[in-house]
N, C-alpha and C positions, 0 to 999 in steps of 0.2 A: 750135669743138671743145672739149670738156670735159676738166678735168684727168683724169689718169691715174694708176692705182695698179697697179705690175705685181708678179705672184706667183711668182717664179723659184725652180724647185726639182725635187726626184723626185718619186716616188710619193706623198710625203706632202703635196705642194703639188697636184699633179693629183689627187687625190682630196678635196681642201679643199672642192669643189664639190658634194660628195654630200649627202644630204640630214642635215641638223644640222653640216655643216663648216663651219670656221673662215671657209674662201673665201667660202662662200654667206653667212654673216652680215656678212662684211664688204660684198659686194656689196649684200647687204637693208639695212644701216645707212647706206651712202652712195648708194642708188637717188636719181636726177636731181639729185643733184650732182656726181657722177664715175662715171668707169669704171672697173671691177675686172677686170684683164686676167690671165687665168691663163695661164701658162707652165710649167705641169708636166711633167717627162720624166721617166717611168717608168722605174726602172733606172739613171738617170743618176749618175753621179759629177762631183765638182768636173774631173774632166780633160775629161770630155765636155762640160761646159756650158761650158768656155772655149771650145770649136769652134764652139758655136750661139749664141755671145753677139751677133755682129752682126747674127744675122737675128732673134734676141730683141727687140733695143734697137736697131732702125734707125736712123740718125742723119737721113735723108732721107724725108718722110712722101709719101704716095700722089700729092700733086699736084707734086711736084717739089722743095718747099720744104723747110728744116730741120723735122725732128721736134719736134713739143712735147717737152720734158722732163718725165719723170714727177714726180709731187710726193712719190710715195714708191715702195719697191721693197722686199718681200722677198726674203732669200737663202736658200734653205731647203736646203741639201745636209749631207751626212755619214753618213746611214744607210749609202749603198754605198759608200763612202771608207773606211768603218770595216769592212766585210766581212776576215774572216780571210784571211790569205795563202796557207793551206795547206789551204784547204776548197773545197766547190762553187765558189762565188761569188768565188775568188780572182782573174779579171778584172776586177772590178768594183772591187779594193782600191787605193786611194790611201794610200803612206807619209804619215804624220802631217806631215813638213816639207813635202812638196808640198799636201798638202790645205791646209796653212797658206799657202803662195805661192799655189796655186790661189784661195781665198778674198781674198786682200789683191790679187791680179790682177781678179777679178770687182770687186770694188768698187772699187777705182782707175779701172776702165774705165766705172763708171757715174758 
């Protein structure tokens, strides 16, 4: 199995494999040496990211053995968390203190 880099984030990460995107450039740069795995979730905030963390970074591989640890992970959330609480996308808003704690929890779990 080749080493892996995970790109974990919101729609900015999801769109990173579009033409000229930073994810595509990263995959191109490391082609044939490691895998770049896209885990971008459009519309997600850090609260929702915590709910899918175990599925994004499984601890057991397909063969039942322990999954290999990635060599690098990007965590790119915040645009949806920062939605204003009194506007249309208020359901995506995450207060700053919770945002900080959520990021800490995501990074700690890695």
